[in-house]
N, C-alpha and C positions, 0 to 999 in steps of 0.2 A: 871631154873636149877641153882643151887648154883655155879657150876663151871663156867658157862658162865658169871654170874654176877661178880664172882671173877676176871675172865680174863679181863672183860671190865674195872673194877675198877683199876686193876693192870696196864693195858696198858695205861690208861688215866692219871695215876699219873706221873707228869713230872720227878720225881726222877728216874723212871724206863726207861725213854727215849723210850717208846714204845716197849721195849723188853718183851719177854715172861718169865713168872715164870717157874721154874722147877716143876716136880710132887710133890716133897717134900714141896715146898713153898705153892702150892695149897692145899695139904693135911692138912698142919698146918692151913692155912687160913680158911678152911671150916670144920675142925674137923673130917676128914676122914683118912683112911689108904692110904698110897702112892699107893699100888697095886690097891685099889678101884678106885682112881683117874685116874691112867693109863688106867684101863679097861674102865672107863666111857668116857675118852677122845677118845680112839680108837673107841668106839661105836658112839660118837658124830661125829667123822670123817666119818664114814660110812654113817651117816645120813646127811652129808654135812653141819654140823653146824660149824665145824672148819676144818682146814687143817694143817697137819704137813708138813712143808717145807723140802727142801733137807738138811737143817742144823739141823733138829730136833726141830725147833721152832714151837710153836703153833700160827697159824694165824687165826684170826676171819674172817669168811666169811662175806663180805660186810664191813669189818672194813677198816679204812684208817689211815695212819700215818700223823699226823699234826706236822710240824716242830716246835720245841720250839722257843719261842721268845727270 
């Protein structure tokens, strides 16, 4: 799935410090509409591929944060 790949790449980029992109950034990154991205992410959350935390950030299931050097 393009969204998962985008999220992995985004979160692994040291410039983003492990933070989540917003729906607009994902939409631009994969060439889709923001509403489509939101709906797909909500569907992915139901399938337990991602989690939306209490701050509204997208968390990759099984992902881990590595402190920058």
